[in-house]
C-alpha positions in Angstrom: -0.3 0.0 0.2 1.4 3.3 -1.0 1.0 6.4 1.2 1.2 9.3 -0.6 3.4 12.5 0.4 0.9 14.7 2.1 -0.9 11.8 3.8 2.8 10.9 5.4 3.1 14.6 5.9 -0.1 14.8 8.0 0.8 11.2 9.7 4.0 13.3 11.2 2.5 16.6 12.0 -0.1 14.7 13.8 2.8 12.6 15.8 4.2 15.6 16.3 1.5 17.9 17.9 0.2 14.8 20.5 3.9 14.6 21.6 4.4 18.4 22.4 0.8 17.8 23.9 2.2 15.2 26.3 5.3 16.8 26.7 3.4 20.1 28.0 0.9 18.0 30.1 4.0 16.7 32.2 5.2 19.7 33.7 5.0 20.4 37.7 3.7 24.0 37.8 4.7 26.4 40.5 2.7 29.0 41.8 4.1 31.7 43.9 1.3 32.9 46.9 3.2 36.4 47.1 1.1 39.4 49.2 1.3 41.7 45.6 0.5 40.2 42.4 3.6 39.9 40.4 5.8 40.8 42.9 8.3 39.1 44.9 8.1 40.7 48.6 8.8 40.7 52.3 7.4 38.3 54.1 6.9 36.3 50.9 7.0 32.1 51.7 4.2 30.2 50.0 4.0 27.9 46.8 2.0 25.7 45.1 3.3 22.7 43.7 1.0 21.3 40.9 1.9 17.7 39.8 0.7 16.3 36.4 -1.7 14.1 37.7 -3.5 17.2 39.3 -2.4 16.9 43.0 -2.2 20.3 44.2 0.4 21.0 47.4 0.7 24.5 49.8 4.5 24.7 50.9 4.5 26.9 53.9 1.2 29.0 53.6 1.9 32.0 56.2 1.2 35.3 56.2 0.2 36.1 52.5 -2.4 33.8 52.0 -5.6 35.5 52.2 -7.2 32.6 54.3 -8.8 29.2 53.1 -11.5 31.2 50.4 -8.2 32.9 48.8 -9.5 32.3 45.8 -6.2 31.1 44.4 -6.3 28.2 46.6 -8.0 25.9 44.3 -8.3 22.8 45.0 -5.4 21.9 48.1 -4.4 18.1 48.4 -2.1 18.8 51.1 -1.0 20.9 53.1 3.2 21.5 54.1 4.7 22.7 56.7 8.1 23.6 57.7 8.0 25.2 61.0 5.6 26.8 63.3 6.8 30.3 63.8 4.5 32.6 62.8 5.2 33.8 59.1 5.1 30.3 58.3 2.1 28.5 60.4 0.3 31.5 59.4 -1.0 33.7 63.2 -2.5 36.1 61.4 -2.8 37.0 57.3 -3.9 39.4 54.6 -7.8 40.0 54.0 -7.1 39.9 50.7 -3.9 40.0 48.0 -2.2 43.5 47.3 -3.4 44.8 50.5 -0.6 47.1 52.3 2.2 47.5 50.5 5.5 44.8 49.3 7.3 46.0 51.9 4.2 46.1 54.5 1.9 43.8 53.6 -2.0 44.0 55.7 -2.1 41.2 58.0 -4.9 42.7 59.8 -6.8 39.5 60.0 -6.0 37.2 63.2 -5.4 33.9 62.7 -4.2 32.4 66.0 -4.7 30.3 68.6 -5.8 28.6 65.1 -3.9 29.5 62.2 -4.1 30.1 58.7 -2.3 26.6 57.9 -5.1 24.6 59.7 -7.9 26.7 58.4 -7.1 25.8 55.1 -6.4 22.6 56.1 -10.3 21.7 57.8 -12.2 24.2 54.5 -10.5 22.2 52.1 -10.0 18.3 53.7 -6.5 18.3 53.2 -3.8 16.4 54.2 -1.7 17.6 57.0 1.9 17.0 56.4 4.5 17.8 59.1 7.7 16.1 60.8 9.0 16.0 64.4 7.1 16.3 67.6 4.4 18.3 65.7 1.8 15.5 64.5 -0.2 15.4 67.8 0.1 19.0 68.7 -1.5 20.1 65.3 -4.6 16.9 65.5 -5.8 18.1 67.9 -5.9 21.4 66.3 -7.3 20.4 63.3 -9.9 18.4 65.8 -10.7 21.8 67.5 -11.1 23.6 64.4 -14.0 20.7 63.2 -11.7 18.2 61.1 -10.6 15.2 60.7 -7.6 14.5 63.0 -6.8 11.6 60.5 -5.8 14.2 58.2 -2.4 15.5 60.1 -0.1 13.2 58.9 3.8 12.6 60.2 6.8 12.0 58.0 9.9 12.3 60.5 13.6 12.1 58.7 13.8 8.5 56.5 10.1 8.1 56.5 7.8 9.6 53.5 4.1 9.9 52.8 2.4 9.3 49.2 -0.4 12.3 48.3 -1.9 11.5 44.3 1.7 10.7 42.6 3.4 12.9 44.8 6.1 11.2 47.4 6.6 13.9 50.1 9.8 13.0 52.1 11.1 15.5 55.5 15.2 16.6 55.4 17.1 18.7 58.2 16.6 21.7 58.8 19.2 23.8 61.3 16.7 26.3 62.8 14.5 26.7 65.4 10.9 25.4 66.0 9.4 27.4 69.3 5.5 27.8 69.3 4.4 31.3 70.1 2.4 31.3 73.0 0.3 32.8 71.1 -0.9 29.3 68.8 -1.6 27.9 73.1 -5.3 27.2 73.1 -5.3 26.7 77.2 -5.1 30.6 78.6 -2.9 29.8 81.4 -0.3 28.1 79.5 0.0 30.4 77.4 0.4 33.2 80.0 2.9 31.6 81.9 4.9 31.1 78.7 4.6 34.4 77.3 5.1 35.8 81.1 8.8 33.7 81.1 9.8 34.7 77.7 9.2 31.1 76.6 8.2 29.4 73.4 6.6 25.8 73.6 9.3 23.3 71.3 7.7 20.6 69.1 11.2 19.1 68.2 13.5 19.8 65.2 11.9 21.9 61.9 12.0 19.8 58.8 12.9 20.9 55.0 10.9 18.6 51.8 11.9 16.9 48.9 9.0 16.3 46.5 9.5 13.2 44.2 6.6 14.3 41.2 5.1 11.8 38.8 7.5 13.2 36.0 10.2 12.6 37.8 11.1 16.8 39.1 13.0 16.5 42.6 12.3 19.1 44.4 14.2 20.6 47.9 12.3 23.0 49.8 14.6 24.2 52.3 12.3 25.5 55.1 14.6 27.9 57.5 17.6 26.7 57.6 21.1 27.1 57.5 24.3 24.9 55.7 23.5 21.7 56.8 25.6 18.6 55.3 22.4 16.7 54.8 22.1 19.3 51.9 25.0 17.0 49.8 24.3 13.8 51.8 21.3 13.7 51.7 19.5 15.9 49.5 21.5 15.8 46.4 23.1 12.4 47.2 20.1 10.0 48.1 17.2 12.3 46.3 18.7 13.4 43.4 17.0 16.9 43.7 17.1 18.6 40.2 14.9 22.2 41.7 15.2 23.7 44.9 13.6 26.3 46.4 16.2 28.2 49.2 15.7 30.6 51.6 17.8 33.5 51.0 16.6 36.0 54.1 20.1 36.0 56.5 19.9 36.5 60.2 17.3 33.7 60.5 17.9 31.1 57.7 21.1 31.5 54.7 22.0 34.1 53.6 22.2 35.0 49.9 25.8 33.9 49.6 25.5 31.1 52.5 22.4 30.0 50.3 24.8 30.1 46.7 27.1 28.3 48.3 24.9 25.6 49.1 22.9 25.6 45.4 26.4 25.7 44.0 28.5 23.0 45.6 26.1 20.9 48.2 22.7 20.6 46.1 23.6 21.2 42.4 20.4 21.5 41.1 19.5 22.2 37.8 17.2 25.2 38.8 16.6 27.5 41.9 14.1 29.2 42.9 14.3 31.9 46.0 12.6 32.4 48.4 12.0 34.5 52.0 14.1 37.3 51.1 12.7 39.0 53.8 13.1 42.4 51.6 11.4 44.2 49.0 13.0 41.9 46.1 11.3 43.5 43.1 9.8 46.6 41.8 7.8 45.8 38.7 8.5 42.6 38.9 11.8 43.2 38.1 14.9 42.3 40.8 15.8 45.4 42.9 19.7 45.8 42.0 21.9 45.2 45.5 19.2 43.4 47.0 19.7 39.9 48.7 17.8 38.3 46.3 20.1 41.0 43.4 23.1 39.5 45.1 22.3 35.9 45.1 21.0 36.2 41.3 24.5 37.0 40.5 26.2 34.0 42.9 24.4 31.0 42.1 25.7 29.0 39.2 22.8 27.6 37.8 19.5 29.2 36.4 17.6 31.6 38.8 14.2 31.9 38.6 12.0 35.1 40.6 8.8 33.8 42.8 6.5 36.4 41.5 2.9 36.4 42.9 1.1 34.0 40.8 3.0 33.4 38.1 3.1 29.7 37.4 6.1 28.6 35.8 6.3 25.0 34.1 9.1 22.5 35.4 10.0 19.3 33.4 11.4 16.2 35.0 15.2 17.5 34.6 14.4 20.4 36.7 14.0 23.3 33.7 11.8 25.8 33.6 10.1 25.1 30.6 7.3 27.9 30.6 6.7 31.1 32.8 10.1 31.5 33.8 
């Protein structure tokens, strides 16, 4: 049977279109949820990761997600919390995107003692993945907020949880993890800790490694300093090819230290800076002389700004292929 050149060309074109569609469908979508659209602002931490199978994971909701009703959230299948500090757990939050200024967002909505993260978990019926000693504490929090305490799932170092097509593992982070008394329901206990200048300790903080169904492996550093596990565990064991690393200095790695982690320890294909603790962009462009600018110039791999509401897509090898 003979096939005309036109028919063969049409067949090849059809295959090419199908293949291109399959490639697009196999990307992981990363959408920062900061305080101001199109910018990387002072207290921005939150990101949503969407697997090719549709599984959606919220990382460190903090203060810039406008509560469980934030229209930017959509469906959320799991919430990750690196540690219990208010800017990650969410002691308060913005009433809506773009409230206040990039350098001084309007965090006028109180969320303690429940927390922004717990409210989102309960409203979305999402799994709440935590490490250390946080699971028992948050099980009670979720129950008191009207949710199923079984939504809270523990994943200590070396263990993992599966949510949809995503495997979620915890890795060490070098930081503190003291719970502010504002999150404690018992008023007497809360007052006692506050009066003594103490926090309630809930075990060490965590970073995360997410293994997606397309092969992408993302390291989410949480608040951390430089640690040997970034090479031994994150790179050698898990093979992370995308990193989200905190660069804010004082409380975490600064830009020079974070660049060292990326260049010498994790060695991913791409990196997204986070937790800059500054007005990092104006009009979507990096501010010259900022910590973020210093970091971008120091890293040896492609670095992508987490502009709020702008979705980036990554292939299985850690390369940003859209929204970069």
